[in-house]
C-alpha positions in Angstrom: -0.3 0.0 0.1 1.4 3.3 -1.0 0.5 6.5 1.1 1.2 9.3 -1.3 0.4 12.5 0.5 2.6 15.5 0.4 5.4 15.4 2.7 3.9 18.3 4.4 1.3 18.3 7.3 -2.2 19.2 6.2 -3.9 22.3 7.6 -5.0 20.0 10.4 -1.7 19.4 11.5 -1.3 15.8 10.2 -1.7 13.5 6.8 -3.3 11.1 7.9 -6.7 10.6 10.6 -8.5 7.7 11.5 -11.9 8.5 12.9 -13.5 5.8 15.1 -17.6 5.8 14.4 -19.4 2.9 15.3 -23.1 3.0 14.0 -25.5 0.7 12.4 -26.4 -0.4 9.2 -30.0 0.6 7.9 -30.4 -0.3 4.1 -26.9 -0.8 4.0 -26.0 2.7 5.2 -24.1 3.6 8.3 -25.9 6.7 9.0 -23.3 7.7 12.0 -20.4 7.8 9.4 -22.8 9.7 7.2 -22.9 12.4 10.4 -19.2 12.0 10.8 -18.2 13.0 7.5 -20.2 15.9 7.7 -18.9 17.2 11.0 -15.3 16.7 9.4 -16.3 18.7 6.4 -17.4 21.5 8.8 -14.1 21.2 10.2 -11.9 21.1 6.9 -14.0 24.2 5.5 -13.2 26.1 8.7 -9.4 25.3 8.1 -9.7 26.6 4.6 -10.5 23.7 2.4 -13.1 24.0 -0.2 -15.9 22.1 -1.9 -14.9 23.4 -5.5 -12.1 24.4 -7.2 -11.2 24.3 -10.9 -7.5 22.7 -10.2 -8.4 20.4 -7.5 -6.5 22.8 -4.9 -7.5 22.8 -1.4 -10.6 20.6 -2.2 -12.4 17.9 -0.5 -13.3 14.4 -1.9 -15.6 11.7 -0.4 -15.0 8.1 -1.0 -16.9 4.8 -0.3 -16.8 1.4 -1.5 -20.6 1.3 -1.4 -22.9 2.4 -3.8 -25.8 2.8 -1.2 -23.2 4.7 1.4 -22.2 7.0 -1.6 -25.9 7.7 -2.4 -26.4 8.6 1.3 -23.2 10.9 1.4 -24.3 12.6 -1.6 -27.9 13.5 -1.0 -26.7 14.7 2.7 -23.7 16.5 1.8 -25.8 18.3 -1.5 -28.6 19.1 0.7 -26.2 20.8 3.2 -23.9 22.3 0.6 -25.5 23.2 -2.5 -21.8 23.8 -4.0 -20.5 20.2 -3.4 -19.7 19.0 -6.5 -20.9 15.3 -7.8 -17.3 14.9 -9.1 -16.2 15.3 -5.3 -18.2 12.2 -4.1 -18.3 8.5 -5.2 -17.0 5.0 -5.4 -13.5 3.9 -5.3 -14.0 3.4 -9.0 -15.3 6.3 -10.0 -11.9 8.4 -8.6 -9.5 6.3 -10.5 -7.3 8.9 -11.9 -8.7 12.0 -9.9 -7.1 13.6 -7.0 -8.1 15.8 -4.1 -6.3 17.7 -1.5 -8.4 15.8 1.2 -10.2 12.4 0.8 -12.7 11.0 3.1 -13.1 7.3 3.1 -16.2 6.3 4.6 -15.8 2.5 5.0 -19.6 1.6 6.1 -18.1 -1.0 8.6 -19.7 -1.5 11.8 -20.5 -4.8 13.2 -18.4 -8.0 13.2 -20.7 -9.4 11.1 -20.1 -6.9 8.2 -17.9 -8.5 5.6 -14.4 -6.6 4.7 -14.0 -9.1 2.2 -15.0 -6.4 -0.6 -12.5 -3.9 0.7 -9.8 -6.2 1.4 -9.9 -8.7 -1.5 -8.0 -6.6 -4.0 -5.2 -3.9 -2.6 -5.5 -2.0 -5.6 -9.1 -0.8 -4.7 -7.7 0.3 -1.2 -4.7 1.7 -2.3 -6.6 3.8 -4.9 -8.8 5.3 -1.9 -5.6 6.3 0.0 -3.5 7.4 -3.0 -6.4 10.0 -4.4 -5.6 12.7 -1.1 -2.7 15.0 -2.1 -2.5 16.4 1.5 -4.7 14.7 4.0 -6.6 11.1 4.0 -9.4 10.6 6.7 -10.4 7.1 7.3 -13.9 7.0 8.7 -15.4 3.6 10.1 -15.6 1.2 13.3 -11.6 0.9 13.9 -12.0 -2.2 15.7 -13.9 -3.9 13.0 -11.7 -2.4 10.3 -8.5 -3.4 12.1 -9.5 -7.2 11.6 -9.1 -7.4 7.9 -5.5 -7.6 5.8 -5.0 -4.5 4.2 -7.4 -2.3 6.5 -5.5 -3.5 9.3 -2.6 -2.3 7.9 -3.9 0.9 6.9 -5.1 1.5 10.5 -1.8 0.5 12.1 -0.1 2.8 9.7 -2.3 5.8 10.6 -1.8 4.9 14.5 1.8 5.0 14.1 2.2 8.3 11.8 -1.3 10.0 11.9 -4.0 11.2 14.4 -6.8 8.6 15.9 -10.3 10.5 16.7 -13.5 9.2 18.1 -16.7 10.8 17.6 -19.0 11.1 20.6 -22.7 11.4 20.9 -22.3 15.1 21.3 -20.9 15.3 17.7 -17.5 16.6 19.1 -14.3 14.8 18.3 -11.9 13.3 21.2 
């Protein structure tokens, strides 16, 4: 797995962040992760990142491996920020070849019964998600569950060693 963020720290002070969010699946959507992504975007906008830029500088992208999670994220984010570009959110496959300053990766993982097979079966899919970030990569999901997988476990361990670990509280604040 290649972590290709720029060698400088992001506006949040690190190049990688893991955000522990538990939640539960409802119609194959983890709404707690949707809430967490929305809170992260608020923080990123306050730090000077933007939703749209013609040259992708300072822009935020959101990726999930699952189409229903992408649809829920897209609906929420576009209703909150009308200028959130459809090109800034998608599945791993739709981001092939595209880059953003910040990538938020919503894994949709929450329970022990959730399968990590789809994310871990081909390392190139996870690598595409990570390598789309020019400056900051943010992993969102149940970190305990994600740490049970092969490549996702390596990613969490890497972020634990070199990045920042966070947990979303019920109040909507990060610790």
